[in-house]
C-alpha positions as CSV (number, residue, x, y, z in Angstrom):
1,M,-25.2,247.0,97.6
2,E,-22.7,245.1,99.5
3,I,-19.0,246.0,100.2
4,L,-16.9,242.2,99.9
5,A,-13.8,241.4,100.8
6,V,-11.8,238.8,98.7
7,S,-8.9,237.2,100.1
8,A,-6.3,235.5,98.1
9,A,-8.0,232.1,99.1
10,A,-10.8,232.5,98.4
11,R,-10.5,233.8,94.8
12,G,-11.7,230.3,93.2
13,E,-15.3,230.9,95.0
14,F,-15.6,234.3,94.1
15,A,-13.9,234.0,90.7
16,D,-17.0,235.7,88.6
17,L,-17.0,238.7,90.3
18,I,-12.9,238.8,90.2
19,D,-13.5,238.9,86.4
20,K,-15.5,241.6,86.4
21,M,-13.5,243.4,88.3
22,H,-10.6,243.0,85.8
23,R,-13.1,244.1,83.2
24,L,-14.2,247.2,85.1
25,R,-10.6,248.4,85.5
26,A,-10.3,247.5,81.7
27,R,-13.3,250.2,81.2
28,V,-12.2,252.7,83.7
29,F,-8.2,252.9,83.7
30,G,-7.9,251.9,79.7
31,G,-11.2,253.3,78.5
32,R,-12.3,256.3,80.3
33,L,-9.1,257.5,82.0
34,G,-7.1,256.4,79.3
35,W,-3.9,255.2,81.6
36,D,-0.8,253.1,79.9
37,V,-2.2,249.7,81.6
38,D,-2.2,246.0,80.3
39,I,-5.8,245.3,78.9
40,R,-5.9,241.9,77.4
41,E,-9.0,239.9,76.2
42,G,-11.2,243.0,78.4
43,L,-9.1,242.3,81.4
44,E,-7.0,244.6,83.3
45,A,-4.4,243.3,85.2
46,D,-0.8,244.0,86.7
47,A,2.1,242.1,88.6
48,Y,0.3,243.4,91.9
49,D,-2.5,240.8,91.4
50,H,-0.1,238.2,91.4
51,F,1.0,238.9,94.7
52,N,-2.4,237.4,96.9
53,P,-3.5,240.8,97.4
54,T,-7.5,241.5,99.3
55,Y,-9.8,242.9,96.5
56,I,-12.8,244.9,98.0
57,L,-15.7,244.7,96.1
58,A,-19.1,246.9,95.8
59,V,-21.2,244.2,94.7
60,T,-25.1,245.5,93.1
61,A,-28.2,243.5,94.0
62,T,-27.9,242.1,90.2
63,H,-24.3,240.8,91.3
64,A,-22.5,243.7,88.8
65,V,-19.3,244.9,90.3
66,A,-19.7,248.8,90.8
67,G,-16.4,249.4,92.5
68,C,-13.4,247.9,93.2
69,A,-10.0,248.8,95.1
70,R,-6.7,246.1,95.7
71,L,-4.9,246.0,99.3
72,L,-1.3,244.5,99.8
73,P,0.8,244.7,102.8
74,A,2.9,247.6,102.6
75,A,6.3,246.1,103.6
76,G,6.1,245.2,99.3
77,P,6.1,244.5,96.6
78,T,3.9,247.6,96.1
79,M,2.8,249.9,93.5
80,L,3.6,252.8,95.7
81,A,7.4,251.7,96.5
82,N,7.9,249.9,93.4
83,T,6.5,251.4,90.4
84,F,6.2,254.8,91.6
85,P,9.1,256.3,94.0
86,Q,9.4,259.3,92.5
87,L,5.9,260.1,93.9
88,L,7.5,259.5,97.3
89,S,10.1,262.4,98.7
90,S,13.0,260.3,100.3
91,G,12.3,258.0,97.2
92,R,11.5,255.4,99.3
93,L,8.1,253.9,101.1
94,D,8.5,253.9,105.1
95,A,6.3,250.8,105.3
96,H,5.8,249.0,108.8
97,A,3.7,246.2,109.8
98,G,0.3,248.6,110.6
99,M,0.5,249.8,107.0
100,I,-1.6,248.7,104.0
101,E,-1.4,249.7,100.3
102,S,-4.8,250.4,98.1
103,S,-4.4,250.5,94.7
104,R,-6.4,250.4,91.6
105,F,-9.2,251.9,93.0
106,C,-12.4,252.4,90.8
107,V,-15.9,253.2,90.5
108,D,-18.3,252.6,88.0
109,T,-20.5,255.6,88.8
110,S,-23.0,254.2,85.6
111,L,-24.2,252.2,88.0
112,D,-26.7,252.7,91.2
113,G,-25.1,254.0,94.6
114,G,-26.1,257.6,93.2
115,R,-24.6,260.7,94.5
116,S,-24.5,261.8,98.3
117,R,-25.8,265.4,98.3
118,G,-24.5,265.9,94.8
119,L,-21.1,265.6,95.6
120,L,-19.8,262.5,95.7
121,H,-20.9,259.1,94.5
122,G,-22.5,256.5,97.3
123,T,-20.2,253.7,95.8
124,T,-17.1,255.7,96.3
125,L,-18.2,256.4,100.2
126,K,-19.4,253.1,100.7
127,M,-15.8,251.7,99.2
128,F,-13.8,254.1,101.6
129,A,-15.6,252.5,104.2
130,G,-15.4,249.2,103.0
131,I,-11.5,249.9,103.1
132,I,-11.4,251.8,106.3
133,E,-13.2,248.7,108.1
134,W,-10.9,246.0,106.5
135,S,-7.9,247.5,107.6
136,M,-8.9,247.9,111.2
137,A,-10.3,244.4,111.5
138,N,-6.8,243.4,110.2
139,G,-4.3,245.2,112.6
140,Y,-3.7,247.8,110.0
141,Y,-4.2,251.6,110.8
142,E,-2.2,253.3,108.0
143,I,-3.3,253.2,104.5
144,A,-0.7,253.9,102.0
145,T,-2.1,255.2,97.8
146,A,-0.8,257.0,94.9
147,T,-3.9,258.4,93.4
148,D,-3.9,262.0,91.5
149,L,-5.0,265.3,92.4
150,R,-8.7,264.9,91.7
151,F,-9.0,261.9,93.4
152,E,-7.2,263.6,96.6
153,R,-10.0,266.4,96.5
154,I,-12.3,263.4,96.5
155,L,-10.8,262.2,99.7
156,K,-11.0,265.7,101.3
157,R,-14.6,266.4,100.7
158,A,-15.3,263.2,102.0
159,G,-13.7,263.7,105.5
160,W,-10.6,261.4,105.2
161,P,-7.9,264.2,104.0
162,M,-4.8,262.5,102.9
163,Q,-1.3,263.3,104.2
164,R,0.9,263.9,100.9
165,L,4.6,262.0,101.2
166,G,5.9,264.1,98.5
167,R,5.2,266.4,95.8
168,P,2.7,265.7,92.8
169,C,4.3,264.8,89.7
170,P,3.2,263.8,86.2
171,I,3.2,260.6,85.6
172,G,1.8,260.2,81.8
173,S,-0.6,262.5,81.7
174,T,-1.8,262.2,84.9
175,M,-0.8,264.5,88.0
176,A,0.1,262.0,90.8
177,V,0.7,262.3,94.1
178,A,1.4,259.9,97.2
179,G,0.1,259.7,100.9
180,V,-1.4,258.1,103.8
181,L,-4.7,258.0,105.2
182,P,-6.1,256.7,108.5
183,A,-7.9,253.4,109.1
184,D,-9.7,254.9,112.6
185,V,-13.3,254.7,113.7
186,A,-13.0,258.9,113.6
187,S,-12.4,258.7,109.6
188,L,-15.1,256.0,109.3
189,D,-17.3,258.0,111.3
190,R,-16.8,261.3,109.0
191,I,-17.4,258.7,105.5
192,C,-20.5,257.6,107.0
193,A,-21.6,260.8,108.0
194,A,-20.9,261.8,104.3
195,F,-23.3,259.2,103.5
196,N,-25.8,260.4,105.7
197,R,-26.3,256.8,107.5
198,P,-25.1,255.0,110.6
199,G,-22.6,253.0,109.5
200,S,-21.7,251.0,106.8
201,R,-22.6,247.1,105.6
202,M,-19.8,245.1,104.5
203,Q,-19.5,241.1,104.5
204,H,-16.3,240.0,105.6
205,N,-14.2,237.2,104.0
206,T,-12.0,236.0,106.4
207,A,-11.6,232.4,104.1
208,A,-7.8,231.1,104.7
């Protein structure tokens, strides 16, 4: 499995993988989690997909998308600042040039990747490592995100604890929470140790 970063400019080259990503999001967010998301013709997408994000994809040897995340500069527009400001204690995101937002993170746990020592799915750890690697390579050192309490516990078990930006509050049927994660070598090393491997394999797409 490889971790691929697809920039907005390279979207056409990887159109098939992007389509599979939107289908995975539909299955996970609309199906498995039952979130109130917009699904059309089997694809889940929202307004933030139109702001030229970078997508981090976990791609298997059979060209299936096993995991995905969407990265946007925190200066905005972002999901956390514009859609879920109620998760922020101040009601606003204190964004800066070194902050990126991660959203729409999901993993297809039915595909290969396995669980590391019975705790965390291997694809999840590879995705974490890929997000950190891309962030550091592109000048970001802090990652803002909105997630749920279950996923906050997964981050902690991976050695990548989140610093909360506000108190948890219900959004639909989910108890959500906002926070920031460090994008640094120490965090990457802890995640690689959790996966019991010397480092991650990430292919950086730098097409302009």
